[in-house]
N, C-alpha and C positions, 0 to 999 in steps of 0.2 A: 419742438425735435423729439424729444423725450416720448410724446405721446404717440409719434409717428410711427417708432421703430420698436420692434419687438426683442431684437439684441442690444445690449448697452455693455462696451468694454469699457470698465473704470482703469485708465489709467493716468491719475490726474497726481498724486502726491504718492510718493517710495517710502524707503525705508531710511531717508534724511529728514521727516517731520520731526519737530520739537515741537512740546506744549500742545494745547488743542487747537482744533481747527478755526481757522480764520475766514472771514468772506474773502471771495465770494464762494469757497469751496463747501463752508457750513450748510448753507440754502441748499446748494446742488445735491450734497448727500442726503439731507433731509428728503427731499423733492424724490430724488429715486429710491429711497427706500419705501416711498408710501407708495409706489406705483402697485399694479396689480397686473399680474399675465406676462411679467417682463423676463429675460434670461439675463443675468447678470453675470460677467466675470470678469475679475479682478486681474489684473497685471503684478506679478511677483507678491506685492500683498493689497489689501483692501485700503483705499484711501481713507485715513482715518484712525487705522489699526493700532490698536492699543490705547486710543481715547475715548473720551465721553461718546463721541458723534462718528458714525465710521460707515462703510458701505458695507452692506449686508447681502454678498454675493451668493450665487447658486454655486460657482465655480472659482479658483484661484489658480493661476498657471505661474507658479512660481520659480526663479531660477536658482538652479545649483542644488537648493537643498532646501528643504522645510524651513522655515523661520522659528525663532523660539517663539511659544505661546500659540502658534496654529494651531486651530482645530477644527475641526466640520462644523461646529456653532458660529463659529467668526469668519471661517473663511469658505464655509461650502466645501464640494469635493474639491480636494487639494491632488493637482498633477504638478510631479517635479518635471523643468525642463532642463536638460544639459546645456551649459553654453560655454564650454569647452575649458572651464577653469583649472590649471594644471591641481593633480594631487596634491603636490609639494608647496603650493600657494596655500592651501587650505591647512595644510598640517603642520606648515614651520611659519615662525615669526620672521619679519622683513620690514623694509622701512615704510611699508601701508601703516603700521600701527603708528609709526610717530608721527608721519604726515597727517592723520584722521583724530588723534587724541593729544597730540601735544597743544596745549594753550598758548598762543601766542600773546605777549602782553600787549594792552590795550595803552594808545598814546595818553590817552587821561589816568594810567594810573600812576599810584604813588607808593612809595617804598614799603615793602610790607606785603603789597596785593599780589604779589606774585611769587608766594611760597616762603615760609620761615620754618626752618628744619631745626629740630633738637635733636644733638647728637650727644647719647651718654656712652662713654665708651673709657677705655684705657687703665692701666695700674702695672701690670708686670710688663704690657706691650705698648710702645710709645707712638709707634706708627699708624698703626691699627686707625684710631679715630680721626687722627690728621688726613691720613689718604680719603676715609669718608666724607669727612668734610669738606677738601678740595674737589671731591668729585662733585658733590651735592653743589657746589660753586659754579663748578662749569656747567652744569646741567641749567642754568638759567635760572636759580629762586634771588630771590632778592637779601633774605638774612640766614644766618646758620650762628647756632649757637653751640657752643661744645662743652659740656658739663664734664670734668676729667679730675683725677687726684690731682693733689697740687704738684708733683714732680714732673706729671704728664703736662699741665697746664706751661709751666716753664719751659718745656722742650718744644713745644708747638709756638709760642710765642717768640722765642728767641731762636728760631729755625737751628735747634742744637744737630750737631753733626752725629746724636745719637739717633736722630730720624732721619738725616739724609746725610750722606756724605761725600757724593759726587758734587765739585766744584758747581758744575753746569745747573744739575737739580737742585742744590741750594738755592741758586740764586731765582730758580723757578718758584719753590717753594715760600722764599720771602717776599715773593710777588704776592703771594695768595695769604698767608698767614695774619697780616695787618687786620685785615678784614674780617677776620671770625671775631666771633664775641666768645670769648673763652670765661668761662665761669668756674673758678677754683672749688673744688669740694671741700672737706672739711679734713681728710687723712691726706697723708702726705702720697701714701701707696697704691690704694686702693679704694674703692667703692664701699661706702659703708653705710648702714643703716640710717643712719644719722641724717645723710645727704638728701633722702626722700624729701625732706621739708623744703631744701634748696629746690628740687626738681620740680616739687608740688608750686612753686611759684612761677616756674617758666612754662607751665603750660598752658595759661591765659596767652603768653605772650605769640607760640607757636602753635602751626598748622598741623605737623608730624612729628614724629618720633623716630628714630633708630637708636635701637639700642644692641650694645654685644660687643662691638669691635676693639678687641684687646683687652676685654675686663679680667679675666682669668675666673676661677672658680673659687674663690676663698668663700666659706660657708656664709660672712656676712653679705657680701657681695651679693650671692645667692639671693640672699632675704630681701634685700633691697631691690634687685631685679624684678620680684615677685609684685613687690607693694607697686613701683612704678610702672609695670603694665596694668596691673590693676587700675591704679588711677587715669590713665590713658583712655583704656577701655571705657571705662565709666564716662568718660568724657566725651566720648566717641569720636575721639579724632585716631586717625591712622596710624600705623606701624609698620615698623621694619624689625625683626627681631632676626638676629645674624649670630655667628659664631659661638662665644660662649654661654649666651643668653637662651640659645635654643634646649641648652639640657634641661635648665629649668622649666621650661615649658611642658617638655617631656615628661616632669615629675608632676604637673600642676595643667594639666590639660583645659580644665574650666575656665582659667583665667583669662583666656583666648579665644572660646568658642562663640561662632557666630559673629565675629567681630570685624573690622575695617583692617586685619592684620595680612601680611608676607612676612612668610616663614623663608629663608634662604639658607637651607642645608646642603651638605657634600652628601655623598651615602653615608659614611659614619652619625654625622649628625641627624640623617633619618632617623638612623636606628636607634639614637638616644632618644629621639622625640615619637618614635611609635613602638619601638621594639622590634620592628621587622629589619631583618637584614635582607638587603635588594641582592636579586641576581643580577648578570649581565644582560640579560635578555631584553630589547629595549620595550618590547609590547609589556611582559610581566611590569616592567618598571614603572609605565604608564601607568597601567592599571592600579598599583598601589600606590599611587602618587596623587591620581584622581580618587582614589577609595578616601584616602586619610584627608583630602583636603576638603572634601564633601564630609566626613564626619566631624572634623573639626569648625567646620564652616569657615574657612580661611584661605586664603591663596601661597600655596605652597611653589618655590622655585627649587628644584632637584637641580645643581649644579653637575655636571657630569662633561663626558665626550658627546654626549647630545643632551643640553639641558631640556628639562621638562618644567611646562608652565601650567598647574591646573588650580582650577576654584571650585573644583566636584562636581561643576556642570559642562564646562569647555577645557580642553586641552590642547596646549601647544606645543610643538618642540624647537630648540634652535640649534643649528649646527655653525653660527657666526660665531667665529673667535678660530685660534689657532694653537698650536702645541705650547708655544713660548709663555702662553697666559698662564702655566702654571706656577709661574714666578710669585712669590708672597706678595700679597696686598691688593691683586686683583679681584679678589672676593669683596675685600672692605669697599672697593671702588664701585662695584657693581651695588653693593647694599646703600652707599651715597647717593649713586643715581638715581635708585628707588625711591629712596626716602625725599629724593628732591621733588620726583614728579607724584607722589603723594602730597606732598606740600603742597602742590598745584592745586591739589584738587581733583586728579585723576582717578577714576577707581582702583582699586588693588589689583585686579587682574589687569586691566591694560596697563595701568603704571609697572607692573612685572612684566609684560610683553616689551613695552618701550624699553625698560631697563635694560633687560638681556640684549637687545639687539644692539643698542646705543653702546653699552660695555665691550660687547663682542666687534662691533665695526671698529671704534675706537684704537682697538687691540689689533685689529688687522690694518688697519692706517699707521701704527706705531711699528708694527712687523714690518712693513715696507722699507722705514727709515734704519730701524735698530736691528732687525733679524734676532736672532736667539739671544741677544744683549739687552733685550726691552726690558723695562723695570716699569711698577705701577705708574708711577709720575708719567712715563711717557705715555702711558693710557690715558691720563687725565687729560694731559694737555691736546691728545685729539679729540675730545668730546665736542668743544666747541665746531672742529670742523665736520663731525657727523650730523651736526645741527645745520650747519650751513651748507652742508650738501642736499639735503632731505627736506629741508623745511621751506 
């Protein structure tokens, strides 16, 4: 049939391909590429695009937008066909990220296979590392280690009223706290440089790091944060850098350059990170976030009325949240969710997109029940309901 026809329309495999081509596609692709005097048109992308064996088309009619990596050499003349995807679906995050990129556990998996997160935080603030840890658990990972000063460790493991005062919420916290693996650090009150040795021993046991919630800015803590980040970057494991740890990166950009890092600043922390004071103009904010994500080689999640997520190549927006989520602790919840997703092996940009959606949607679920009285633990409680609805 190939010999008898002048026009070949390649519509065998699309963007869902993973790995190299298998049979019978591999043989068919080689045969088509060996033909002379035929016109080849690929649909959306050439079959095998990005692999060792791919169709070499004269034309590619691609849908909605040109795909990353396409050029005249691998795709021929490229034509973009509008298929009616709304502009907002392109620019904003939604449930699609969660559906596509969240790795569902396999039936044969064992404890630890579905993510092990290390949370380093606490000091002046008790609740922050606990909230991040509880949020990570609810996002569907197997183990959460919390490395925190002695005073904070005792609060987390004893459901201290310093952490949570409402009886209803204390009961919910009590269900979660015993399943955390809490590692007491050396000092009673703050993270210190000597704690780096303790953290070093936990790197092999964990898949990702969240550092920053509740740490404070004591000079010794700042030195320890810098060394811990350097250790994780060297191990090529992903990191979420949040809250007080962001300002340390602002003084030491090189420690995270071109690494698997997600930074989660609000506008003030973005200024501490980059020295740039952001305007209120959304386009200008997008431009700055993308510029700095590219410059640092990381993913940045700028929290605000409209969140901006960029890895320096792609940029997404998020407006799924509500005004009651300005309550303290929701940022710690977001950091815990993203950390959990990174520990499950999701790429940083995708983990950030899923995380911002899950956090916001859980907040919206909580708002329907609690209105303006919602607190951060209400958001945590709703994370499983978001997963249940969309997965």
